[in-house]
DRENFIVO-815064 format. One record per residue (C-alpha): residue number from 1; residue in one letter; x, y, z. Coordinates in Angstrom, 3 decimals. Layout:
 pos code        X        Y        Z
 NUM    a        X        Y        Z
...
//
This chain:
 pos code        X        Y        Z
   1    m   38.252   25.246  -24.793
   2    s   39.943   21.837  -24.842
   3    a   38.109   18.622  -25.689
   4    t   38.733   17.382  -22.152
   5    i   37.090   20.428  -20.581
   6    r   34.109   20.078  -22.908
   7    f   33.797   16.417  -21.943
   8    i   33.879   17.250  -18.233
   9    e   31.317   20.019  -18.623
  10    n   29.022   17.747  -20.604
  11    y   29.414   15.024  -18.003
  12    l   28.526   17.390  -15.160
  13    d   25.643   18.907  -17.114
  14    g   24.277   15.412  -17.715
  15    l   24.650   14.557  -14.044
  16    q   22.739   17.673  -13.021
  17    q   19.923   16.802  -15.438
  18    t   19.791   13.258  -14.118
  19    i   19.547   14.477  -10.531
  20    a   16.766   16.901  -11.499
  21    n   14.724   13.994  -12.909
  22    l   14.955   11.707   -9.891
  23    p   11.631   10.367   -8.493
  24    t   11.429   12.342   -5.246
  25    d    8.156   10.685   -4.192
  26    t    9.821    7.275   -4.329
  27    i   12.831    8.569   -2.409
  28    e   10.472    9.842    0.294
  29    q    8.875    6.390    0.489
  30    v   12.301    4.818    1.014
  31    i   12.990    7.261    3.857
  32    s    9.657    6.386    5.512
  33    i   10.325    2.648    5.224
  34    l   13.778    3.034    6.775
  35    l   12.497    5.230    9.601
  36    d    9.797    2.687   10.393
  37    s   12.421   -0.070   10.512
  38    a   14.484    1.883   13.040
  39    r   11.438    2.483   15.226
  40    r   10.581   -1.242   15.140
  41    g   14.160   -2.300   15.790
  42    s   14.238   -4.261   12.542
  43    k   17.416   -4.801   10.559
  44    v   18.449   -3.059    7.358
  45    i   20.574   -5.323    5.165
  46    i   22.316   -3.954    2.069
  47    c   24.126   -5.573   -0.855
  48    g   25.457   -4.540   -4.241
  49    n   27.606   -5.925   -7.024
  50    g   30.790   -4.431   -8.485
  51    g   31.051   -0.691   -7.879
  52    s   27.684   -0.946   -6.162
  53    a   29.310   -3.136   -3.500
  54    s   31.246   -0.055   -2.371
  55    t   28.031    1.970   -2.386
  56    a   26.355   -0.684   -0.241
  57    s   29.162   -0.516    2.332
  58    h   29.121    3.283    2.280
  59    f   25.321    3.324    2.693
  60    a   25.527    0.957    5.665
  61    c   28.205    3.112    7.310
  62    d   26.215    6.316    6.901
  63    l   22.912    4.779    7.959
  64    a   24.462    3.316   11.112
  65    k   26.554    6.310   12.157
  66    n   25.473    9.519   10.433
  67    t   21.804    9.220   11.373
  68    q   22.435    9.140   15.120
  69    v   20.376   11.607   17.126
  70    p   20.233   11.699   20.959
  71    a   17.246    9.733   22.314
  72    a   16.271    8.523   18.822
  73    p   16.299    4.855   17.800
  74    r   19.461    3.736   16.020
  75    f   19.671    1.685   12.874
  76    r   20.695   -1.959   12.953
  77    v   22.548   -2.208    9.658
  78    i   24.450   -5.009    7.949
  79    a   26.331   -4.725    4.644
  80    l   26.658   -8.153    3.050
  81    t   29.563   -6.765    1.031
  82    d   31.860   -6.356    4.020
  83    n   32.874   -9.939    4.857
  84    m   35.274  -10.764    2.027
  85    a   36.288  -14.094    3.548
  86    l   32.685  -15.274    3.701
  87    m   31.879  -13.952    0.229
  88    t   34.814  -15.740   -1.366
  89    a   34.065  -18.930    0.560
  90    w   30.505  -19.065   -0.766
  91    a   31.670  -18.137   -4.270
  92    n   34.370  -20.816   -4.271
  93    d   32.392  -23.593   -2.602
  94    t   29.048  -23.034   -4.336
  95    d   28.514  -20.269   -6.887
  96    y   29.135  -16.517   -7.108
  97    d   25.384  -16.009   -7.433
  98    n   25.076  -17.184   -3.807
  99    v   27.448  -14.714   -2.134
 100    f   24.626  -12.559   -0.743
 101    a   21.718  -14.996   -0.558
 102    a   23.728  -17.493    1.498
 103    q   24.672  -14.796    4.007
 104    l   21.150  -13.403    4.066
 105    t   19.304  -16.663    4.700
 106    p   20.163  -17.030    8.435
 107    l   19.961  -13.268    9.081
 108    v   16.819  -11.923    7.467
 109    e   13.482  -11.918    9.286
 110    s    9.989  -10.714    8.555
 111    g    9.866   -6.935    8.951
 112    d   13.492   -6.370    7.975
 113    v   14.427   -4.145    5.045
 114    v   16.750   -5.480    2.355
 115    i   18.296   -3.077   -0.169
 116    g   19.873   -4.333   -3.385
 117    i   22.000   -2.085   -5.607
 118    s   22.675   -3.017   -9.234
 119    c   23.052   -0.526  -12.068
 120    s   22.104   -3.096  -14.697
 121    g   19.364   -4.516  -12.511
 122    n   20.482   -7.956  -13.645
 123    s   23.196   -8.882  -11.127
 124    a   22.284  -12.480  -10.332
 125    n   23.676  -12.341   -6.789
 126    v   21.559   -9.279   -5.953
 127    l   18.430  -10.746   -7.556
 128    k   18.853  -13.998   -5.628
 129    a   19.206  -12.064   -2.367
 130    m   15.993  -10.157   -3.119
 131    q   14.203  -13.447   -3.701
 132    v   15.361  -14.774   -0.322
 133    a   14.334  -11.519    1.363
 134    r   10.829  -11.595   -0.074
 135    e   10.362  -15.252    0.845
 136    q   11.169  -14.335    4.460
 137    g    8.712  -11.421    4.538
 138    a   11.227   -8.577    4.370
 139    t   10.543   -5.310    2.576
 140    t   12.762   -5.074   -0.496
 141    i   14.162   -1.922   -2.107
 142    g   16.172   -1.676   -5.306
 143    f   18.543    0.972   -6.605
 144    t   19.149    0.530  -10.322
 145    g   19.918    2.351  -13.563
 146    d   18.029    3.674  -16.531
 147    q   16.803    0.387  -18.012
 148    g   16.206   -1.232  -14.637
 149    g   16.728   -4.799  -15.781
 150    r   14.947   -7.451  -13.721
 151    l   15.395   -5.763  -10.351
 152    p   12.228   -3.590  -10.384
 153    q   10.101   -6.718  -10.814
 154    t   11.728   -8.462   -7.841
 155    v   11.448   -5.698   -5.203
 156    d    8.659   -3.813   -3.448
 157    l   10.068   -0.405   -4.297
 158    c   12.714    0.640   -6.810
 159    i   14.582    3.849   -7.602
 160    r   15.812    4.035  -11.194
 161    v   18.487    6.587  -12.055
 162    p   17.409    8.098  -15.404
 163    s   20.782    8.072  -17.128
 164    p   22.166    5.603  -19.704
 165    y   25.693    5.974  -18.284
 166    i   26.781    3.586  -15.555
 167    e   29.209    6.144  -14.091
 168    q   26.395    8.631  -13.559
 169    q   24.146    5.909  -12.199
 170    e   26.778    5.091   -9.578
 171    d   27.331    8.811   -8.877
 172    v   23.638    9.286   -8.216
 173    h   23.283    6.158   -6.076
 174    l   25.872    7.643   -3.745
 175    i   24.114   11.019   -3.795
 176    l   20.851    9.252   -3.009
 177    e   22.212    7.437    0.020
 178    h   23.672   10.687    1.333
 179    a   20.382   12.520    0.765
 180    i   18.392    9.704    2.390
 181    c   20.633    9.514    5.466
 182    s   20.676   13.306    5.821
 183    a   16.888   13.471    5.549
 184    i   16.523   10.709    8.146
 185    r   18.825   12.550   10.548
 186    d   16.805   15.735   10.014
 187    r   13.506   13.951   10.660
 188    l   14.825   12.290   13.798
 189    s   16.299   15.572   15.014
 190    q   12.897   17.222   14.721
 191    e   10.992   14.344   16.301
 192    y   13.368   13.834   19.239
 193    a   14.468   17.417   19.884
 194    s   12.434   17.754   23.080
 195    a   13.562   14.357   24.396
 196    a   17.187   15.256   23.701
 197    a   16.769   18.564   25.498
 198    v   15.403   16.854   28.612
 199    t   18.225   14.300   28.557
 200    s   20.892   16.989   28.311
 201    d   19.298   19.242   30.961
 202    p   21.373   18.827   34.158
 203    s   18.370   19.806   36.272
 204    s   16.194   16.997   34.911
//
């Protein structure tokens, strides 16, 4: 067996162990919070730094599109990572730490949900956005890595990925958003099955 194959196998074995140790109760709480936001018509606003910026955009896409169920409420989702012109304007004209908080300030309202993703838990732009969100009465959720950094202390609910490797932390954050969106779609499908059947019945 080559050294490369051994490395890959060890990486995948570690990833499987990390997934097995995820806090499923906390994940369920996140799903409940997001479902409640959809039912209220509140916004879900997501941000992340570095590789987590891509995860934030991916999460927003899946939450907006892949959770759709006939007759069920739809998510109102904004990814603060998606407007590159606005991000670079705030970074250039003020400070990079402001790229999310400055966008969030006129958008966030009490009852909204704001999700911040940072593997280190110390990304200043994510932490500043969480501060703005809490000041406005939003529910705050963090996705972070093994050590957690400062993020768990600045949010209402936090999922830590129990791995010391940033690559596996980012892997699992993406798995988590897929699992969360899939679970939401399943819940909505069960809750609105009868309504969808009536809507699709040509005799109704």
